N, C-alpha and C positions, 0 to 999 in steps of 0.2 A: 504494500500500500504506500502511496505517496506520503512522505512525511509532512507535506504542507496541508494535507487534508486533515482537519481536526475533528475530534468527537464533538458533536453539537447537541447531544441529547442530555436532558436533565441538569441544566445549569440554572443558577439564579444570579442575575436576571436571565430570563429565557433568551434563546437565540433570536437574532434579528433576521429580517429578510435579506439584508446586505451580507450577513455572514453565510447564509445558505447559498446565496448567489456566488460569493467568492469561492466557496468550497466546490460548487458545481463547475465553475470555470476551471479550477485546478484539476478536477476529475476529467473533464473533456480534454484539456490540454494534455494530460497524462496519457489517456487512451488514444488520442489522435496522433500524438508524437510531435505536435507543433505548438509553439507558444503563441504565434500569431498566424492565422490561416491566410492563404493567398486570397486574392479577390475572387477567384473561381470557387473557393470553398468557404468563403465568409458567411454566406447565408446558411449553409448546412451546419457550420460550426455554431453560429448564434442560435439556431433552432435547437440544436442539441443541448446547449447551455440552458436555454429557457425550459426545455422539457425536463432536464435533470433537476433544475431548480424547483419546478412544480411538483415533481414526484417526491423529491426530498422534503419539501414543505409538508405535503400530505402525510408522509411517513412520520416525520417528527411530531406532527400534531396528533397523530393517532396512537403513538406509543404511550404505554402506561408503565409506571414503576412504583414500588412501595419504598424505594430508597430515597433518602433525603437529597435535595438538589445539591450539586457540587458547587463550590465557590470558585469563581473564575480566577481570582488572584492566587489562591492556594494551588490550583491545578497548573497555572502558569509557572509558579515557583518550583513545583515538582518537575515539570518538563525541563526547566532551565537547569536544575540540579542533575537530572539524568543526562542532559546534553554535555554539561561540564565534565561529568564522570566519563562519558563515552569518548569525548574529544580532548579531554585534558586541558580545558581552558578555564 
């Protein structure tokens, strides 16, 4: 899985539509193998991003959990610590 695609479920405050779109864009970039599509592929690329965004939004809105919401700052700190351990920075 692409490291830039982050877990978006069960956070307080809840995920925003911009965060869902950004993750969808990263996903489409990853599977298409291009960061910026050519003019010939631009419409298909944008359609894919829009469709993945819509599906992801529906998925996130329909999921349920009994776990307490995760704190964004705590999760970011954990990720930073894992990165520092992994890369020695």
